[in-house]
ChimeraX commands (.cxc) that place a marker at each C-alpha (Angstrom):
marker #1 position 3.09,16.34,-24.68 radius 0.5
marker #1 position 0.56,14.86,-21.95 radius 0.5
marker #1 position -2.27,16.71,-20.89 radius 0.5
marker #1 position -3.12,15.79,-17.27 radius 0.5
marker #1 position -7.28,15.87,-16.34 radius 0.5
marker #1 position -8.17,18.50,-14.20 radius 0.5
marker #1 position -7.49,17.08,-10.37 radius 0.5
marker #1 position -10.70,15.38,-8.61 radius 0.5
marker #1 position -11.61,17.10,-5.19 radius 0.5
marker #1 position -14.49,16.55,-3.02 radius 0.5
marker #1 position -15.46,19.21,-0.44 radius 0.5
marker #1 position -16.65,17.56,2.89 radius 0.5
marker #1 position -18.43,19.84,5.25 radius 0.5
marker #1 position -21.47,19.92,6.82 radius 0.5
marker #1 position -22.17,23.51,6.21 radius 0.5
marker #1 position -24.14,23.31,3.26 radius 0.5
marker #1 position -23.18,26.79,1.95 radius 0.5
marker #1 position -19.65,26.95,2.62 radius 0.5
marker #1 position -18.93,23.45,0.83 radius 0.5
marker #1 position -20.54,24.43,-2.10 radius 0.5
marker #1 position -19.31,27.34,-1.78 radius 0.5
marker #1 position -15.57,26.17,-1.46 radius 0.5
marker #1 position -16.29,23.34,-4.63 radius 0.5
marker #1 position -17.15,26.25,-6.83 radius 0.5
marker #1 position -14.07,28.28,-6.42 radius 0.5
marker #1 position -12.02,25.28,-7.13 radius 0.5
marker #1 position -14.18,24.40,-10.13 radius 0.5
marker #1 position -13.55,28.15,-11.12 radius 0.5
marker #1 position -9.84,27.33,-11.03 radius 0.5
marker #1 position -9.65,23.94,-13.31 radius 0.5
marker #1 position -10.54,21.28,-10.51 radius 0.5
marker #1 position -13.61,18.92,-10.96 radius 0.5
marker #1 position -14.64,20.07,-7.65 radius 0.5
marker #1 position -17.71,18.13,-5.78 radius 0.5
marker #1 position -19.61,19.03,-2.45 radius 0.5
marker #1 position -20.57,16.17,0.41 radius 0.5
marker #1 position -22.43,16.89,3.13 radius 0.5
marker #1 position -22.21,13.98,4.85 radius 0.5
marker #1 position -18.82,11.80,4.61 radius 0.5
marker #1 position -20.51,8.59,5.68 radius 0.5
marker #1 position -22.06,9.16,2.32 radius 0.5
marker #1 position -18.66,9.96,0.79 radius 0.5
marker #1 position -17.41,6.99,2.11 radius 0.5
marker #1 position -20.32,4.82,0.39 radius 0.5
marker #1 position -19.24,6.00,-3.08 radius 0.5
marker #1 position -15.50,6.51,-3.18 radius 0.5
marker #1 position -14.54,2.99,-4.01 radius 0.5
marker #1 position -16.31,3.66,-7.32 radius 0.5
marker #1 position -14.95,7.23,-7.55 radius 0.5
marker #1 position -11.58,7.62,-6.07 radius 0.5
marker #1 position -10.35,11.47,-5.98 radius 0.5
marker #1 position -6.60,12.82,-5.97 radius 0.5
marker #1 position -7.68,15.50,-2.94 radius 0.5
marker #1 position -10.47,15.63,-0.46 radius 0.5
marker #1 position -10.69,18.76,1.56 radius 0.5
marker #1 position -12.68,17.94,4.70 radius 0.5
marker #1 position -13.84,19.92,7.66 radius 0.5
marker #1 position -12.75,18.75,11.08 radius 0.5
marker #1 position -15.71,19.24,13.20 radius 0.5
marker #1 position -18.69,17.32,11.68 radius 0.5
marker #1 position -21.60,15.40,13.26 radius 0.5
marker #1 position -21.44,11.96,13.95 radius 0.5
marker #1 position -17.73,11.34,12.08 radius 0.5
marker #1 position -15.35,14.09,12.61 radius 0.5
marker #1 position -12.91,15.00,10.19 radius 0.5
marker #1 position -10.10,12.75,11.58 radius 0.5
marker #1 position -12.22,9.66,11.70 radius 0.5
marker #1 position -13.38,10.29,8.13 radius 0.5
marker #1 position -9.52,10.62,6.84 radius 0.5
marker #1 position -8.57,7.36,8.82 radius 0.5
marker #1 position -10.89,5.66,6.89 radius 0.5
marker #1 position -10.16,6.93,3.49 radius 0.5
marker #1 position -6.47,5.96,3.69 radius 0.5
marker #1 position -7.85,2.34,4.45 radius 0.5
marker #1 position -9.81,2.81,1.31 radius 0.5
marker #1 position -7.14,4.73,-0.54 radius 0.5
marker #1 position -3.72,5.74,0.80 radius 0.5
marker #1 position -3.11,7.99,-2.19 radius 0.5
marker #1 position -5.52,10.77,-1.83 radius 0.5
marker #1 position -4.36,13.73,-0.17 radius 0.5
marker #1 position -6.19,15.24,2.67 radius 0.5
marker #1 position -6.42,18.79,3.31 radius 0.5
marker #1 position -8.10,19.50,6.65 radius 0.5
marker #1 position -9.90,22.55,7.42 radius 0.5
marker #1 position -11.85,23.91,10.79 radius 0.5
marker #1 position -13.27,27.26,12.69 radius 0.5
marker #1 position -12.13,26.12,15.50 radius 0.5
marker #1 position -7.98,25.84,15.55 radius 0.5
marker #1 position -5.82,24.42,18.15 radius 0.5
marker #1 position -2.33,23.68,17.91 radius 0.5
marker #1 position -3.06,20.34,18.76 radius 0.5
marker #1 position -5.11,19.58,16.19 radius 0.5
marker #1 position -2.75,20.88,13.74 radius 0.5
marker #1 position -0.33,18.49,14.72 radius 0.5
marker #1 position -2.45,15.26,14.75 radius 0.5
marker #1 position -3.72,16.42,11.17 radius 0.5
marker #1 position -0.73,15.50,9.64 radius 0.5
marker #1 position 1.34,13.39,11.90 radius 0.5
marker #1 position -1.42,10.99,12.99 radius 0.5
marker #1 position -4.16,11.27,10.14 radius 0.5
marker #1 position -1.91,11.97,7.13 radius 0.5
marker #1 position -3.05,15.14,6.18 radius 0.5
marker #1 position -1.30,17.60,3.83 radius 0.5
marker #1 position -2.32,21.04,5.30 radius 0.5
marker #1 position -4.41,22.53,8.00 radius 0.5
marker #1 position -6.39,25.46,7.06 radius 0.5
marker #1 position -8.22,28.31,9.30 radius 0.5
marker #1 position -11.71,29.40,8.48 radius 0.5
marker #1 position -12.38,32.00,6.61 radius 0.5
marker #1 position -10.20,29.91,4.19 radius 0.5
marker #1 position -7.55,32.04,2.37 radius 0.5
marker #1 position -8.35,31.52,-1.28 radius 0.5
marker #1 position -4.72,31.40,-2.46 radius 0.5
marker #1 position -3.66,29.25,0.03 radius 0.5
marker #1 position -6.26,26.79,-0.54 radius 0.5
marker #1 position -5.71,26.41,-4.03 radius 0.5
marker #1 position -1.99,26.42,-3.68 radius 0.5
marker #1 position -2.84,23.13,-1.33 radius 0.5
marker #1 position -5.21,21.68,-3.64 radius 0.5
marker #1 position -3.30,22.23,-6.07 radius 0.5
marker #1 position -0.43,20.20,-4.39 radius 0.5
marker #1 position -2.78,17.77,-3.36 radius 0.5
marker #1 position -3.32,16.89,-6.62 radius 0.5
marker #1 position 0.20,16.63,-7.80 radius 0.5
marker #1 position 1.22,14.36,-4.75 radius 0.5
marker #1 position -1.63,12.20,-5.35 radius 0.5
marker #1 position -0.79,12.15,-9.10 radius 0.5
marker #1 position 2.89,10.87,-7.92 radius 0.5
marker #1 position 1.61,8.25,-5.40 radius 0.5
marker #1 position -0.39,6.81,-7.67 radius 0.5
marker #1 position 2.27,6.53,-10.10 radius 0.5
marker #1 position 4.34,4.57,-7.97 radius 0.5
marker #1 position 2.01,2.41,-6.11 radius 0.5
marker #1 position 1.32,1.29,-9.38 radius 0.5
marker #1 position 4.81,0.69,-10.40 radius 0.5
marker #1 position 5.10,-1.58,-7.10 radius 0.5
marker #1 position 1.47,-3.65,-7.84 radius 0.5
marker #1 position 3.31,-5.76,-10.45 radius 0.5
marker #1 position 5.49,-7.13,-8.31 radius 0.5
marker #1 position 4.99,-10.92,-7.07 radius 0.5
marker #1 position 4.61,-11.50,-3.83 radius 0.5
marker #1 position 8.42,-13.00,-3.28 radius 0.5
marker #1 position 9.76,-9.93,-4.96 radius 0.5
marker #1 position 7.42,-8.13,-2.56 radius 0.5
marker #1 position 9.21,-9.24,0.46 radius 0.5
marker #1 position 12.80,-8.63,-1.30 radius 0.5
marker #1 position 11.33,-5.36,-2.31 radius 0.5
marker #1 position 10.24,-4.45,1.51 radius 0.5
marker #1 position 13.30,-5.86,2.91 radius 0.5
marker #1 position 15.84,-4.02,0.74 radius 0.5
marker #1 position 13.63,-0.40,1.43 radius 0.5
marker #1 position 14.45,-1.10,4.99 radius 0.5
marker #1 position 18.31,-1.32,4.35 radius 0.5
marker #1 position 18.74,-4.69,4.33 radius 0.5
marker #1 position 21.52,-6.26,2.56 radius 0.5
marker #1 position 20.87,-8.87,-0.34 radius 0.5
marker #1 position 23.09,-11.33,2.47 radius 0.5
marker #1 position 20.80,-10.30,5.38 radius 0.5
marker #1 position 17.19,-10.58,3.10 radius 0.5
marker #1 position 18.36,-13.93,2.01 radius 0.5
marker #1 position 18.73,-15.16,5.54 radius 0.5
marker #1 position 15.45,-13.54,6.49 radius 0.5
marker #1 position 13.64,-15.32,3.77 radius 0.5
marker #1 position 15.73,-18.71,3.69 radius 0.5
marker #1 position 17.26,-18.09,0.59 radius 0.5
marker #1 position 20.20,-18.43,-1.30 radius 0.5
marker #1 position 22.16,-14.63,-2.12 radius 0.5
marker #1 position 21.75,-15.45,-6.03 radius 0.5
marker #1 position 18.22,-16.00,-5.71 radius 0.5
marker #1 position 17.66,-12.95,-3.92 radius 0.5
marker #1 position 19.74,-10.83,-6.70 radius 0.5
marker #1 position 17.47,-12.42,-8.90 radius 0.5
marker #1 position 14.42,-11.11,-7.09 radius 0.5
marker #1 position 15.85,-7.70,-6.79 radius 0.5
marker #1 position 16.66,-7.38,-10.25 radius 0.5
marker #1 position 13.37,-8.43,-11.24 radius 0.5
marker #1 position 12.08,-5.76,-8.87 radius 0.5
marker #1 position 14.33,-3.04,-10.36 radius 0.5
marker #1 position 13.29,-4.04,-14.01 radius 0.5
marker #1 position 9.55,-4.08,-12.88 radius 0.5
marker #1 position 9.47,-0.83,-11.12 radius 0.5
marker #1 position 11.77,1.05,-13.56 radius 0.5
marker #1 position 14.35,1.91,-10.58 radius 0.5
marker #1 position 17.60,2.14,-11.60 radius 0.5
marker #1 position 18.98,1.17,-7.65 radius 0.5
marker #1 position 17.97,0.94,-4.08 radius 0.5
marker #1 position 17.77,4.97,-3.57 radius 0.5
marker #1 position 14.79,4.62,-6.34 radius 0.5
marker #1 position 13.49,1.95,-4.78 radius 0.5
marker #1 position 13.20,3.75,-1.69 radius 0.5
marker #1 position 11.68,6.93,-3.02 radius 0.5
marker #1 position 8.47,4.60,-4.31 radius 0.5
marker #1 position 7.67,4.32,-0.90 radius 0.5
marker #1 position 8.86,7.14,0.67 radius 0.5
marker link #1:1,2 radius 0.2
marker link #1:2,3 radius 0.2
marker link #1:3,4 radius 0.2
marker link #1:4,5 radius 0.2
marker link #1:5,6 radius 0.2
marker link #1:6,7 radius 0.2
marker link #1:7,8 radius 0.2
marker link #1:8,9 radius 0.2
marker link #1:9,10 radius 0.2
marker link #1:10,11 radius 0.2
marker link #1:11,12 radius 0.2
marker link #1:12,13 radius 0.2
marker link #1:13,14 radius 0.2
marker link #1:14,15 radius 0.2
marker link #1:15,16 radius 0.2
marker link #1:16,17 radius 0.2
marker link #1:17,18 radius 0.2
marker link #1:18,19 radius 0.2
marker link #1:19,20 radius 0.2
marker link #1:20,21 radius 0.2
marker link #1:21,22 radius 0.2
marker link #1:22,23 radius 0.2
marker link #1:23,24 radius 0.2
marker link #1:24,25 radius 0.2
marker link #1:25,26 radius 0.2
marker link #1:26,27 radius 0.2
marker link #1:27,28 radius 0.2
marker link #1:28,29 radius 0.2
marker link #1:29,30 radius 0.2
marker link #1:30,31 radius 0.2
marker link #1:31,32 radius 0.2
marker link #1:32,33 radius 0.2
marker link #1:33,34 radius 0.2
marker link #1:34,35 radius 0.2
marker link #1:35,36 radius 0.2
marker link #1:36,37 radius 0.2
marker link #1:37,38 radius 0.2
marker link #1:38,39 radius 0.2
marker link #1:39,40 radius 0.2
marker link #1:40,41 radius 0.2
marker link #1:41,42 radius 0.2
marker link #1:42,43 radius 0.2
marker link #1:43,44 radius 0.2
marker link #1:44,45 radius 0.2
marker link #1:45,46 radius 0.2
marker link #1:46,47 radius 0.2
marker link #1:47,48 radius 0.2
marker link #1:48,49 radius 0.2
marker link #1:49,50 radius 0.2
marker link #1:50,51 radius 0.2
marker link #1:51,52 radius 0.2
marker link #1:52,53 radius 0.2
marker link #1:53,54 radius 0.2
marker link #1:54,55 radius 0.2
marker link #1:55,56 radius 0.2
marker link #1:56,57 radius 0.2
marker link #1:57,58 radius 0.2
marker link #1:58,59 radius 0.2
marker link #1:59,60 radius 0.2
marker link #1:60,61 radius 0.2
marker link #1:61,62 radius 0.2
marker link #1:62,63 radius 0.2
marker link #1:63,64 radius 0.2
marker link #1:64,65 radius 0.2
marker link #1:65,66 radius 0.2
marker link #1:66,67 radius 0.2
marker link #1:67,68 radius 0.2
marker link #1:68,69 radius 0.2
marker link #1:69,70 radius 0.2
marker link #1:70,71 radius 0.2
marker link #1:71,72 radius 0.2
marker link #1:72,73 radius 0.2
marker link #1:73,74 radius 0.2
marker link #1:74,75 radius 0.2
marker link #1:75,76 radius 0.2
marker link #1:76,77 radius 0.2
marker link #1:77,78 radius 0.2
marker link #1:78,79 radius 0.2
marker link #1:79,80 radius 0.2
marker link #1:80,81 radius 0.2
marker link #1:81,82 radius 0.2
marker link #1:82,83 radius 0.2
marker link #1:83,84 radius 0.2
marker link #1:84,85 radius 0.2
marker link #1:85,86 radius 0.2
marker link #1:86,87 radius 0.2
marker link #1:87,88 radius 0.2
marker link #1:88,89 radius 0.2
marker link #1:89,90 radius 0.2
marker link #1:90,91 radius 0.2
marker link #1:91,92 radius 0.2
marker link #1:92,93 radius 0.2
marker link #1:93,94 radius 0.2
marker link #1:94,95 radius 0.2
marker link #1:95,96 radius 0.2
marker link #1:96,97 radius 0.2
marker link #1:97,98 radius 0.2
marker link #1:98,99 radius 0.2
marker link #1:99,100 radius 0.2
marker link #1:100,101 radius 0.2
marker link #1:101,102 radius 0.2
marker link #1:102,103 radius 0.2
marker link #1:103,104 radius 0.2
marker link #1:104,105 radius 0.2
marker link #1:105,106 radius 0.2
marker link #1:106,107 radius 0.2
marker link #1:107,108 radius 0.2
marker link #1:108,109 radius 0.2
marker link #1:109,110 radius 0.2
marker link #1:110,111 radius 0.2
marker link #1:111,112 radius 0.2
marker link #1:112,113 radius 0.2
marker link #1:113,114 radius 0.2
marker link #1:114,115 radius 0.2
marker link #1:115,116 radius 0.2
marker link #1:116,117 radius 0.2
marker link #1:117,118 radius 0.2
marker link #1:118,119 radius 0.2
marker link #1:119,120 radius 0.2
marker link #1:120,121 radius 0.2
marker link #1:121,122 radius 0.2
marker link #1:122,123 radius 0.2
marker link #1:123,124 radius 0.2
marker link #1:124,125 radius 0.2
marker link #1:125,126 radius 0.2
marker link #1:126,127 radius 0.2
marker link #1:127,128 radius 0.2
marker link #1:128,129 radius 0.2
marker link #1:129,130 radius 0.2
marker link #1:130,131 radius 0.2
marker link #1:131,132 radius 0.2
marker link #1:132,133 radius 0.2
marker link #1:133,134 radius 0.2
marker link #1:134,135 radius 0.2
marker link #1:135,136 radius 0.2
marker link #1:136,137 radius 0.2
marker link #1:137,138 radius 0.2
marker link #1:138,139 radius 0.2
marker link #1:139,140 radius 0.2
marker link #1:140,141 radius 0.2
marker link #1:141,142 radius 0.2
marker link #1:142,143 radius 0.2
marker link #1:143,144 radius 0.2
marker link #1:144,145 radius 0.2
marker link #1:145,146 radius 0.2
marker link #1:146,147 radius 0.2
marker link #1:147,148 radius 0.2
marker link #1:148,149 radius 0.2
marker link #1:149,150 radius 0.2
marker link #1:150,151 radius 0.2
marker link #1:151,152 radius 0.2
marker link #1:152,153 radius 0.2
marker link #1:153,154 radius 0.2
marker link #1:154,155 radius 0.2
marker link #1:155,156 radius 0.2
marker link #1:156,157 radius 0.2
marker link #1:157,158 radius 0.2
marker link #1:158,159 radius 0.2
marker link #1:159,160 radius 0.2
marker link #1:160,161 radius 0.2
marker link #1:161,162 radius 0.2
marker link #1:162,163 radius 0.2
marker link #1:163,164 radius 0.2
marker link #1:164,165 radius 0.2
marker link #1:165,166 radius 0.2
marker link #1:166,167 radius 0.2
marker link #1:167,168 radius 0.2
marker link #1:168,169 radius 0.2
marker link #1:169,170 radius 0.2
marker link #1:170,171 radius 0.2
marker link #1:171,172 radius 0.2
marker link #1:172,173 radius 0.2
marker link #1:173,174 radius 0.2
marker link #1:174,175 radius 0.2
marker link #1:175,176 radius 0.2
marker link #1:176,177 radius 0.2
marker link #1:177,178 radius 0.2
marker link #1:178,179 radius 0.2
marker link #1:179,180 radius 0.2
marker link #1:180,181 radius 0.2
marker link #1:181,182 radius 0.2
marker link #1:182,183 radius 0.2
marker link #1:183,184 radius 0.2
marker link #1:184,185 radius 0.2
marker link #1:185,186 radius 0.2
marker link #1:186,187 radius 0.2
marker link #1:187,188 radius 0.2
marker link #1:188,189 radius 0.2
marker link #1:189,190 radius 0.2
marker link #1:190,191 radius 0.2
marker link #1:191,192 radius 0.2
marker link #1:192,193 radius 0.2
marker link #1:193,194 radius 0.2
view
């Protein structure tokens, strides 16, 4: 049985006391949590120290939580993001998930049980995404093209026509894609990008 290391979680809030308090709470529950006062500072160090989950305030100084999340996504699409705010709105709640890829939208003062559940879910989601991402990183550029078209629902024949290949060549690439990703069919390939 493999023992997983605690999930790395960054807490971003321009309220020093709140950020530190949330990080301490997460630390007491087994997460490796660190507070950041400034999202720009975290963005500087993030490529060398990525996290499984980021809990970020929505309303901050120069860079708000949504702009910060968009910049994190450009660096690391496998990090789970949880938004928190003292000024909740329905529009922001919807945008946090639909436009900015957030996992949850929490109101301050934070409900500890909900926060802990969201962070645990975020760490698990991130680990799964990183595993899936790793399985597709071994594909050659041509295999990646075939993979992308297959998961969009194109048949081998349609992929061959789109890429100017023979159907037999596409079948060979498809077999290589299945072998490299460990998938046993199209449904599992689609699950890798879902």
